[in-house]
C-alpha positions as CSV (number, residue, x, y, z in Angstrom):
1,M,-35.7,3.1,-4.0
2,T,-35.3,6.8,-4.0
3,E,-32.1,7.8,-1.6
4,R,-31.6,11.6,-0.5
5,P,-27.9,12.5,-2.3
6,L,-25.0,12.7,-0.1
7,P,-24.1,16.6,0.1
8,P,-20.8,17.8,-1.6
9,G,-17.6,19.0,1.3
10,L,-17.9,15.8,3.2
11,H,-14.7,14.6,5.5
12,P,-13.1,11.7,4.8
13,E,-14.4,10.0,7.6
14,T,-18.1,10.9,6.5
15,L,-17.1,9.4,2.9
16,A,-15.5,6.4,4.4
17,V,-19.1,5.3,6.4
18,R,-21.5,6.7,3.6
19,Q,-20.1,7.2,-0.4
20,A,-21.2,3.8,-2.4
21,L,-23.6,3.1,-4.5
22,P,-27.3,3.6,-4.3
23,R,-29.2,1.1,-2.5
24,S,-31.4,-1.8,-3.9
25,P,-35.0,-1.6,-4.2
26,W,-34.8,-3.2,-0.6
27,G,-33.1,-0.5,1.3
28,E,-30.5,-2.3,3.2
29,H,-28.7,-0.3,5.5
30,C,-25.6,-2.0,5.3
31,E,-24.3,-2.6,1.6
32,A,-25.2,-5.5,-0.5
33,L,-22.9,-8.1,-1.5
34,F,-23.3,-9.2,-4.7
35,M,-22.2,-12.8,-4.8
36,T,-22.8,-13.7,-8.3
37,S,-20.8,-14.2,-11.5
38,S,-23.4,-13.0,-14.1
39,F,-26.4,-10.8,-13.9
40,I,-29.9,-11.6,-16.2
41,Q,-30.6,-9.1,-19.2
42,P,-34.5,-8.3,-19.5
43,D,-34.3,-8.4,-23.3
44,C,-31.6,-9.1,-25.9
45,A,-31.0,-5.5,-27.1
46,T,-30.5,-4.1,-23.7
47,A,-27.8,-6.9,-23.4
48,A,-26.5,-6.1,-27.1
49,A,-26.4,-2.5,-25.7
50,R,-24.8,-3.0,-21.9
51,F,-22.0,-6.0,-23.5
52,A,-20.8,-2.6,-26.4
53,N,-20.8,0.0,-23.4
54,Q,-23.3,1.5,-25.2
55,Q,-26.0,1.5,-22.0
56,E,-25.2,1.0,-18.0
57,G,-25.9,-2.1,-16.6
58,Y,-23.7,-5.0,-15.2
59,T,-23.3,-8.0,-17.6
60,Y,-20.5,-9.8,-15.9
61,S,-18.6,-9.5,-12.3
62,R,-15.1,-9.7,-14.1
63,T,-16.1,-7.0,-15.9
64,S,-18.2,-5.0,-12.9
65,N,-19.8,-6.2,-10.4
66,P,-22.0,-3.6,-7.5
67,T,-20.2,-4.6,-4.1
68,V,-16.8,-3.8,-6.6
69,S,-18.3,-0.8,-8.0
70,S,-18.8,0.3,-4.0
71,F,-15.7,0.2,-2.8
72,E,-13.9,1.7,-5.9
73,Q,-16.1,4.8,-5.7
74,R,-15.6,4.7,-2.1
75,L,-11.4,4.8,-2.2
76,A,-11.9,7.0,-4.5
77,A,-13.2,9.6,-2.7
78,L,-11.3,9.1,0.2
79,E,-7.9,9.7,-2.3
80,G,-9.9,12.8,-3.9
81,T,-9.2,10.7,-7.2
82,E,-11.9,10.9,-9.9
83,C,-12.1,6.8,-9.9
84,A,-10.7,3.7,-8.4
85,V,-10.4,-0.1,-10.1
86,A,-10.4,-2.9,-7.6
87,T,-8.1,-5.4,-8.5
88,S,-7.4,-8.8,-7.2
89,T,-4.0,-8.1,-4.6
90,G,-1.8,-5.0,-4.6
91,M,0.6,-7.0,-6.7
92,S,-2.2,-7.2,-9.6
93,A,-2.6,-3.7,-8.9
94,I,1.5,-2.7,-9.7
95,L,1.0,-5.2,-12.4
96,L,-1.6,-3.3,-14.0
97,V,0.5,0.0,-13.7
98,A,3.0,-2.1,-15.7
99,L,1.1,-3.0,-18.7
100,T,-0.9,-0.5,-19.3
101,T,1.7,2.5,-19.0
102,L,4.8,0.6,-20.3
103,Q,6.1,-1.1,-23.8
104,A,9.0,-2.8,-25.0
105,G,11.7,0.2,-25.1
106,D,10.8,1.3,-22.5
107,H,12.4,2.9,-19.2
108,L,11.1,3.3,-15.5
109,V,12.9,4.6,-12.8
110,A,11.8,3.3,-8.7
111,S,13.1,3.0,-5.5
112,Q,15.7,0.2,-4.4
113,S,14.2,0.2,-0.7
114,M,10.6,-1.1,-1.8
115,F,8.5,-3.8,-1.1
116,G,10.7,-7.1,-2.3
117,S,8.0,-8.4,-4.5
118,T,8.0,-4.9,-6.2
119,I,11.2,-4.7,-6.7
120,K,10.8,-8.5,-8.3
121,L,8.4,-7.5,-10.6
122,L,9.5,-4.4,-11.7
123,G,13.5,-4.7,-12.4
124,S,13.0,-8.6,-13.0
125,E,9.8,-9.5,-15.0
126,M,9.3,-6.4,-16.7
127,A,12.7,-7.0,-18.1
128,R,11.3,-10.3,-19.9
129,F,9.2,-7.9,-22.1
130,G,11.9,-5.2,-22.9
131,V,11.0,-3.2,-20.0
132,D,14.6,-1.9,-18.9
133,T,14.2,-0.6,-14.9
134,T,16.8,1.8,-12.8
135,F,16.4,1.9,-9.1
136,V,17.9,5.1,-7.0
137,P,17.9,6.1,-3.4
138,Q,14.9,6.6,-2.3
139,T,15.5,9.4,-1.1
140,D,18.1,11.5,-3.2
141,A,15.9,13.7,-5.7
142,A,18.9,14.0,-7.8
143,A,19.5,10.6,-8.2
144,W,16.0,10.3,-9.6
145,K,16.3,13.1,-11.5
146,A,19.9,11.7,-13.3
147,A,18.3,8.3,-13.7
148,I,16.0,9.7,-16.5
149,R,16.4,9.0,-20.0
150,P,14.5,10.0,-23.2
151,N,12.6,6.7,-23.1
152,T,11.6,7.0,-19.5
153,K,7.8,6.8,-19.0
154,L,6.9,6.1,-15.5
155,L,8.5,6.8,-12.0
156,F,7.4,4.6,-9.5
157,A,8.0,5.3,-5.2
158,E,6.7,3.8,-2.3
159,T,6.5,6.2,0.7
160,P,7.2,5.4,3.3
161,T,9.2,2.3,2.1
162,N,8.6,-1.4,3.7
163,P,10.2,-2.1,5.7
164,L,13.0,1.0,6.9
165,T,10.2,3.7,6.5
166,D,12.4,5.7,3.9
167,L,9.9,8.7,3.0
168,C,10.1,10.7,-1.0
169,D,9.0,14.0,-1.3
170,I,6.0,13.5,-3.7
171,Q,5.5,16.7,-4.8
172,E,9.6,17.2,-5.6
173,L,9.3,13.4,-8.0
174,A,5.8,14.3,-9.4
175,D,7.9,17.9,-10.6
176,I,11.1,15.8,-12.0
177,A,8.5,13.7,-13.9
178,H,6.2,16.0,-15.4
179,N,9.3,17.7,-16.7
180,H,10.5,15.0,-18.5
181,G,6.8,14.0,-19.7
182,A,6.7,10.9,-17.7
183,L,3.9,9.7,-14.9
184,L,4.9,9.7,-11.0
185,V,3.1,6.4,-9.1
186,V,3.2,6.6,-5.5
187,D,2.1,2.9,-4.0
188,N,-0.1,4.6,-0.6
189,S,-0.1,1.5,1.3
190,F,1.7,2.0,4.4
191,A,0.3,5.8,4.7
192,T,-3.2,5.1,3.4
193,P,-5.3,8.4,2.5
194,I,-6.1,9.0,6.0
195,L,-2.0,10.0,6.2
196,Q,-1.4,11.6,3.0
197,R,-3.4,11.9,-0.7
198,P,-0.6,11.7,-3.6
199,T,-2.6,13.0,-6.2
200,Q,-2.9,16.3,-4.1
201,L,0.7,16.6,-4.2
202,G,1.5,16.1,-7.8
203,A,1.5,11.8,-8.3
204,D,-0.6,11.2,-11.7
205,V,-1.7,7.3,-10.1
206,V,-1.6,6.1,-6.8
207,V,-1.6,2.0,-5.9
208,H,-2.8,0.2,-2.8
209,A,-2.2,-3.1,-1.5
210,G,-5.9,-3.5,0.1
211,T,-4.8,-6.4,1.9
212,K,-2.8,-3.9,4.5
213,F,-4.6,-1.3,6.2
214,L,-7.7,-0.8,4.1
215,D,-9.0,-4.1,4.7
216,G,-7.3,-3.9,8.2
217,Q,-8.0,-7.3,9.6
218,G,-6.4,-9.6,7.1
219,R,-8.9,-11.0,6.1
220,V,-9.0,-10.6,2.2
221,M,-6.4,-10.0,-0.4
222,I,-7.3,-7.2,-2.9
223,G,-5.4,-4.3,-4.3
224,A,-6.8,-0.9,-6.2
225,V,-5.3,1.8,-8.6
226,C,-6.5,5.3,-8.4
227,G,-6.3,8.4,-10.3
228,R,-7.8,10.2,-13.4
229,L,-11.0,8.8,-15.1
230,N,-8.9,8.8,-18.5
231,L,-6.3,7.3,-17.6
232,V,-7.0,4.5,-14.7
233,D,-10.8,3.8,-15.9
234,K,-10.4,4.1,-19.9
235,V,-6.9,2.5,-20.2
236,M,-6.2,0.6,-17.2
237,G,-9.9,-0.6,-16.2
238,T,-10.1,-1.8,-19.6
239,F,-7.2,-4.1,-19.9
240,L,-7.9,-5.2,-15.8
241,R,-11.1,-6.4,-17.3
242,S,-9.7,-7.9,-20.1
243,G,-6.8,-9.7,-17.9
244,G,-9.2,-10.7,-15.3
245,L,-7.3,-8.9,-12.3
246,N,-10.6,-7.9,-11.2
247,A,-11.1,-7.9,-7.5
248,A,-13.8,-11.0,-6.1
249,A,-17.3,-9.2,-5.1
250,Y,-16.7,-10.7,-1.0
251,N,-13.0,-9.4,-0.9
252,A,-14.7,-6.4,-2.1
253,W,-17.2,-6.0,0.1
254,T,-14.9,-7.1,2.9
255,A,-12.4,-3.9,2.3
256,M,-15.1,-1.8,2.0
257,K,-16.4,-2.7,5.6
258,G,-12.7,-1.8,6.5
259,L,-12.6,1.3,5.2
260,E,-15.7,2.6,7.9
261,T,-12.7,2.0,10.5
262,L,-9.6,2.9,8.4
263,S,-9.2,6.8,10.3
264,L,-9.8,5.6,13.1
265,R,-7.4,2.6,13.2
266,V,-4.8,4.3,11.7
267,K,-4.8,7.3,14.2
268,A,-5.0,5.0,16.7
269,Q,-2.2,2.5,15.6
270,S,0.0,5.7,14.4
271,A,-0.3,7.2,18.0
272,A,0.8,3.6,19.6
273,A,3.9,3.4,17.1
274,L,4.9,6.6,17.8
275,E,5.0,5.8,21.4
276,L,6.1,2.0,21.2
277,A,9.2,3.5,18.9
278,T,10.2,6.1,21.2
279,W,10.6,3.4,24.0
280,L,12.4,1.2,21.8
281,E,14.7,4.3,21.0
282,G,15.9,4.1,24.9
283,H,16.6,-0.3,24.8
284,P,20.0,-0.8,25.0
285,Q,19.7,-4.4,22.8
286,V,18.3,-1.8,20.0
287,A,20.8,0.0,17.5
288,R,18.3,1.9,15.8
289,V,14.9,2.4,15.2
290,Y,13.4,3.2,11.9
291,Y,9.9,5.1,12.4
292,P,8.8,8.5,10.7
293,G,6.9,10.3,13.7
294,L,10.4,10.1,15.4
295,K,12.3,13.2,15.6
296,S,15.6,11.0,15.2
297,H,14.1,9.7,11.5
298,P,16.4,11.9,8.7
299,Q,13.0,12.7,7.1
300,H,10.9,13.3,10.1
301,A,10.4,17.1,9.3
302,L,9.2,15.7,5.8
303,A,6.8,13.0,7.4
304,M,5.1,15.9,9.2
305,R,4.5,18.2,6.6
306,Q,3.4,15.1,4.1
307,Q,1.7,13.0,6.6
308,N,-1.0,14.6,8.5
309,G,1.6,15.2,11.0
310,M,1.5,11.4,12.2
311,G,4.2,8.7,11.0
312,G,2.5,5.5,10.6
313,G,1.7,2.4,12.2
314,V,4.8,0.1,11.1
315,L,8.1,0.6,12.3
316,S,11.3,-1.3,12.1
317,F,14.6,-1.7,14.3
318,D,18.3,-3.6,14.7
319,V,18.7,-5.5,17.0
320,K,22.0,-4.7,18.8
321,A,24.7,-7.6,18.1
322,P,28.5,-7.6,20.0
323,A,31.1,-5.8,18.2
324,E,32.6,-7.0,14.9
325,Q,29.5,-10.0,15.2
326,G,29.1,-10.9,11.1
327,A,25.5,-10.9,9.4
328,E,24.5,-14.4,10.9
329,V,25.0,-13.5,14.7
330,L,22.6,-10.6,14.0
331,R,20.3,-13.1,12.3
332,T,20.5,-15.5,14.8
333,R,19.7,-12.2,17.5
334,A,16.8,-11.2,15.7
335,F,15.6,-14.2,15.5
336,H,15.5,-14.6,18.9
337,V,13.8,-11.6,19.7
338,I,10.8,-12.4,17.0
339,D,10.3,-16.4,18.2
340,S,10.1,-14.7,22.2
341,T,6.9,-12.9,21.3
342,R,3.7,-14.6,22.9
343,V,1.5,-11.8,21.7
344,C,3.0,-10.5,18.1
345,S,2.1,-12.8,15.2
346,L,4.6,-13.4,13.3
347,T,3.5,-13.3,9.7
348,A,4.4,-10.8,6.9
349,N,1.2,-9.2,6.6
350,L,1.0,-5.7,8.1
351,G,-2.0,-3.5,8.9
352,D,-3.6,-5.7,10.9
353,V,-5.4,-4.6,14.4
354,K,-3.3,-7.5,15.3
355,T,0.1,-6.3,15.9
356,T,2.7,-8.4,13.7
357,I,6.0,-8.9,13.8
358,V,8.7,-10.2,11.0
359,H,12.0,-10.5,9.7
360,P,12.3,-8.9,6.7
361,A,15.6,-10.1,5.2
362,S,14.1,-14.0,5.3
363,T,10.6,-13.1,4.0
364,S,9.6,-10.3,2.4
365,H,12.3,-9.5,1.2
366,G,14.1,-13.0,1.4
367,R,13.9,-13.5,-2.9
368,L,16.2,-10.3,-3.2
369,S,19.8,-10.7,-4.0
370,E,22.0,-10.0,-1.0
371,E,23.1,-6.7,-2.9
372,Q,20.3,-5.8,-3.1
373,R,19.0,-6.6,-0.1
374,Q,22.1,-4.3,1.2
375,A,21.0,-2.1,-1.6
376,A,17.8,-0.9,0.5
377,G,19.5,-1.5,3.9
378,I,18.2,-4.2,5.0
379,G,20.2,-6.0,7.4
380,Q,20.4,-9.5,9.0
381,G,19.2,-7.7,12.0
382,L,16.2,-5.8,11.3
383,V,13.2,-6.7,12.8
384,R,9.7,-5.3,11.5
385,V,6.6,-3.9,13.6
386,S,3.0,-3.2,12.9
387,V,1.4,-2.1,15.2
388,G,-1.8,-3.0,16.0
389,L,-4.6,-2.1,18.9
390,E,-3.5,-4.1,21.8
391,H,-2.5,-2.3,24.7
392,L,0.7,-0.7,24.7
393,D,1.8,-2.2,28.2
394,D,1.2,-5.7,26.7
395,L,3.3,-5.0,23.5
396,K,6.2,-4.0,25.6
397,A,6.1,-7.0,27.6
398,D,5.7,-8.8,24.6
399,L,9.4,-7.7,22.9
400,L,11.3,-7.4,26.5
401,R,11.0,-11.1,26.2
402,G,13.4,-11.3,23.3
403,L,15.1,-8.2,23.8
404,D,16.2,-8.5,27.6
405,T,17.6,-12.1,27.0
406,L,19.8,-11.3,24.3
407,D,23.3,-12.5,25.5
């Protein structure tokens, strides 16, 4: 059917609801879910032209699918990038970037404070293919600059980091990367395009674990890479289709529905997280709270400038322990706080409308060595909370079950 095209200059909230492929001839209001492995061709000549990329059209869902294309268009519109490609998971998005921008003999610089699986992938798995990685403190721009070598091709940052919410100045890192002929890749899973658009601050590529805030209800696994057409679509997209890292149609459709409420959720979760973090700072059994929205956060000013004046929906805190007590005592006390909850979900996922709580040192960062965890600042007393949409009084009461009963 013929549709009236969207006008230019629409706000992100509108694009999150309206941007997609044109409707089918049936005129469905909700975007269609195309659950098919392949597409029938009208004749051999058309099939040959489409398979040779000489004519637009769908052939096989590993290479392209209308539902996946709609999700990609919508996310690219939100990120303000020329294009996006959807992947099976957030980690496959990072793998896609690494495999298409690096080769044997190359070097990359990355934050030492990132998600544990990202550290393992970039530091250990890529080493098997002859790629060397230097990990540096997230907030030390001088360390990033000093780590660059003549063969450095990539700088990889996660801002805010998981779980300590460290930030990096994206513009500053972009300048460092570009002055040395390298690319800057930013994992935007925590902030989402509602809080920050990294490419507008100089980043070349944005990656997402769409399983988190983009979906928002913990339903599906999906990832994405956003950026320039000649890099993300022509280079990364080609490898994605050949390597089978693509997102499934159902997962893309589900995440696309999540994008429609992304702005509402992220803003509400950020407001709730700020109130909860402020409250936790005043509890006698809490040693420290990590949350960019707090004035006590060392990068609060940067967060307010770079993240649209909000801190995001994730916070962490250290459980206090009696003086001169070791890691095992801290671990036991953190476990007690987490195990005492009844409302929060004990799961490593985040960005959900349901509040989740987890012990990073034994879960998301459990595969790292103790040395790596210490370098990242992740102690045994650390607890991470991804704030959902429950009533704050209920969340506070839930945390008090454990905090108020610590010996």
